[in-house]
C-alpha positions in Angstrom: 0.0 -0.2 0.1 2.9 2.4 0.8 4.3 1.7 -2.6 1.2 2.6 -4.2 1.2 5.8 -2.5 4.7 6.8 -3.0 4.1 6.1 -6.8 0.9 8.0 -6.9 1.9 11.2 -5.0 3.7 13.2 -7.9 0.7 12.3 -10.3 -1.6 13.6 -7.5 0.5 16.8 -6.9 0.8 17.6 -10.5 -3.1 17.2 -11.1 -3.9 19.4 -8.2 -1.3 22.0 -9.5 -3.0 21.8 -13.1 -6.4 22.0 -11.6 -5.7 25.3 -9.3 -3.2 26.9 -12.0 -5.2 30.2 -12.3 -4.8 30.4 -8.7 -1.2 29.3 -8.3 0.4 31.1 -11.0 2.0 34.3 -10.0 2.2 35.9 -13.2 0.2 36.1 -16.5 1.6 33.5 -18.9 1.6 36.1 -21.6 3.4 38.8 -19.4 6.7 39.7 -20.7 9.6 41.0 -18.7 12.1 42.4 -21.1 14.2 43.3 -18.5 14.4 39.6 -17.2 15.2 37.7 -20.3 16.5 34.2 -19.2 16.8 35.1 -15.5 17.9 32.2 -13.4 15.6 31.0 -10.8 15.2 33.3 -7.8 12.5 34.4 -5.2 10.7 36.5 -7.7 10.9 33.9 -10.5 10.8 30.4 -9.0 11.8 28.7 -12.0 13.1 31.5 -13.9 12.2 33.1 -17.0 12.3 32.2 -20.8 13.6 34.1 -23.8 10.9 36.7 -23.5 11.2 37.3 -19.8 8.0 35.1 -19.1 7.8 33.5 -15.8 8.5 29.8 -16.3 6.5 28.5 -13.3 3.3 30.3 -14.3 3.8 28.9 -17.9 4.7 25.5 -16.6 1.2 25.3 -14.5 -0.7 26.4 -17.5 1.3 24.1 -19.8 0.5 21.0 -17.3 -3.0 22.1 -17.4 -3.6 22.2 -20.9 -1.6 19.0 -21.6 -3.5 16.9 -19.2 -6.7 18.4 -20.7 -5.7 17.4 -24.1 -4.4 13.9 -22.8 -7.8 13.1 -21.0 -10.1 14.4 -23.5 -8.5 12.9 -26.5 -8.1 9.5 -24.7 -11.9 9.5 -23.8 -12.8 10.5 -27.4 -10.6 7.8 -28.9 -12.2 5.0 -27.0 -15.7 6.4 -27.9 -14.6 6.3 -31.7 -13.2 2.7 -31.1 -16.5 1.4 -29.5 -18.5 3.2 -32.2 -16.7 1.7 -35.0 -16.7 -1.7 -33.7 -20.5 -1.6 -33.0 -21.0 -0.3 -36.7 -18.8 -3.1 -38.0 -20.6 -5.6 -36.1 -24.0 -4.5 -37.6 -23.0 -3.8 -41.0 -20.6 -6.0 -43.2 -18.0 -6.9 -40.4 -15.2 -8.1 -42.6 -15.3 -5.0 -44.8 -14.9 -2.8 -41.9 -12.2 -4.9 -40.1 -10.3 -4.7 -43.5 -10.8 -0.9 -43.6 -9.3 -0.8 -39.7 -6.3 -2.5 -41.0 -5.8 0.3 -43.5 -6.1 2.8 -40.6 -3.6 1.2 -38.9 -1.0 1.2 -41.6 -1.7 5.0 -42.4 1.0 7.6 -41.1 -1.6 9.4 -39.3 1.0 11.8 -37.8 1.7 13.2 -41.3 -1.8 13.6 -41.7 -2.0 15.9 -38.6 1.1 17.8 -39.7 -0.9 18.3 -43.3 -4.0 19.6 -41.5 -1.9 22.0 -39.3 -0.3 23.5 -42.4 -3.8 24.1 -43.8 -5.7 25.4 -40.9 -5.2 27.2 -37.7 -5.1 24.5 -35.0 -6.7 25.3 -31.7 -6.9 23.0 -28.7 -10.2 21.4 -29.5 -9.0 20.7 -32.9 -6.0 19.0 -31.7 -7.8 16.9 -29.3 -10.0 15.5 -32.1 -6.9 15.0 -34.4 -5.3 13.0 -31.6 -8.2 11.1 -31.1 -8.4 10.3 -34.8 -4.7 9.1 -34.5 -5.2 6.5 -31.7 -8.6 5.4 -32.0 -7.7 2.5 -34.5 -5.2 1.0 -32.1 -7.6 0.9 -29.3 -10.2 -0.3 -31.6 -7.8 -3.5 -32.5 -7.3 -4.2 -28.7 -10.9 -4.2 -27.8 -11.9 -6.3 -30.7 -9.2 -9.0 -29.7 -11.0 -9.1 -26.2 -14.5 -9.1 -27.6 -13.6 -12.4 -29.9 -12.4 -13.9 -26.8 -15.5 -13.0 -24.8 -17.5 -14.5 -27.7 -16.0 -17.8 -26.7 -17.4 -17.7 -23.2 -20.6 -19.3 -22.1 -22.4 -16.0 -21.1 -22.3 -14.7 -24.6 -23.6 -18.0 -26.1 -26.3 -18.1 -23.5 -27.5 -14.6 -24.3 -27.8 -15.5 -28.1 -30.0 -18.5 -27.0 -32.1 -16.3 -24.9 -32.8 -14.4 -28.1 -31.4 -10.9 -27.5 -30.3 -8.7 -30.1 -26.8 -8.0 -31.3 -27.1 -4.5 -30.0 -28.4 -5.3 -26.6 -25.7 -8.0 -26.4 -23.0 -5.5 -27.4 -24.1 -2.8 -24.7 -25.6 -5.0 -21.9 -23.1 -8.0 -22.0 -20.0 -7.2 -23.8 -19.2 -3.7 -22.9 -19.5 -4.1 -19.1 -17.4 -7.0 -19.3 -14.6 -4.8 -20.7 -14.6 -2.0 -18.1 -11.3 -2.7 -16.5 -9.7 -2.7 -20.1 -11.2 0.5 -20.9 -10.0 2.0 -18.0 -6.5 0.7 -18.7 -6.6 1.8 -22.0 -7.6 5.2 -21.1 -4.6 5.6 -18.8 -2.1 4.6 -21.3 -3.8 6.6 -24.0 -3.3 9.7 -22.1 0.4 9.2 -22.0 0.5 8.6 -26.0 -1.9 11.7 -26.4 0.5 14.1 -24.3 3.4 12.6 -25.9 1.9 13.1 -29.6 1.1 16.6 -28.6 4.4 17.4 -27.2 6.1 15.7 -30.4 4.0 18.0 -32.6 4.8 21.2 -30.6 8.5 20.3 -30.4 8.4 20.3 -34.4 6.4 23.6 -34.4 3.1 22.0 -35.2 1.2 22.4 -31.9 -1.1 25.0 -30.7 -0.3 28.7 -29.5 -1.4 28.0 -25.8 1.4 26.9 -23.7 1.7 23.0 -23.1 4.7 20.7 -21.9 5.2 20.4 -25.7 5.8 24.2 -26.5 8.0 24.5 -23.3 10.2 21.8 -24.6 10.4 23.2 -28.2 12.3 26.2 -26.9 15.2 23.6 -26.0 17.5 24.8 -28.9 17.1 28.4 -27.8 17.7 27.9 -24.2 20.6 25.6 -24.8 22.4 28.1 -27.0 22.5 30.6 -24.0 22.7 28.0 -21.2 19.4 28.5 -19.6 19.3 25.0 -18.2 16.3 25.8 -16.2 14.1 26.2 -19.2 15.0 22.6 -20.4 15.3 21.0 -17.0 11.9 21.8 -15.3 9.5 21.0 -18.2 11.4 17.8 -18.8 11.1 16.7 -15.2 7.4 17.7 -15.2 6.9 15.6 -18.1 8.8 12.5 -16.8 7.0 13.2 -13.2 3.7 12.7 -15.0 4.6 9.9 -17.5 6.3 7.4 -15.0 3.2 7.4 -12.4 0.8 6.9 -15.2 2.9 3.9 -16.7 3.2 2.4 -13.4 -0.6 2.7 -12.7 -1.4 1.2 -15.9 1.0 -1.7 -15.5 -0.1 -2.3 -12.0 -3.8 -2.3 -12.9 -3.1 -4.6 -15.8 -1.3 -7.2 -13.7 -4.0 -6.8 -10.9 -6.8 -7.5 -13.1 -5.1 -10.0 -15.2 -5.6 -8.2 -18.7 -3.0 -9.6 -21.1 -4.1 -7.5 -24.3 
């Protein structure tokens, strides 16, 4: 029990900081202090300032808030897309839609997101939608393999014998049996979504609002002038967020005996 608490403390602390970012941030994230460019951490700027003199602590709080929002929303949306697609496939031409799913899995979705970004203005809601489109097919593949396993069990055969419709079996019998899998997929996909957004932002394809990826994208400027704090603190935040989530996902996967 103590080990669980120790692993989850960083995640809980970061979540609280993200939730109360508007209260905890001492400066506005867009306010520049041109007289304090690349100022090292001190009593006024707890984590220092960036190349425009913006307070790094304030930007880090809102970056964490935005990244978690993107990760949670896109993860939930990905699972919803996957469930809807599998339901549609089971109701209409299953074999055809499974072949389409294989094509989606082979498609370079990351390049598609970069293409969209070059054509239209990306906001936080659009990037959530695009990240969900990137990840849903992988989730659908995992869920489908578990659905096939459940269809070999007695409760599924009993539902067919009782005359239940395919729709009722899907929602009343199969999906409730996968709630543990959904929760684990949700946790792991949060990590993937945040990492995807961070990668896009690192290469200049992210949103304008501060995210962990945006902060990490300032690596080259900070490294050139030796501003180690601009690199270190966002990187530590990202690692402190990912490691507890990875541990929690693996722990629950082992605890619930899920092999997918």
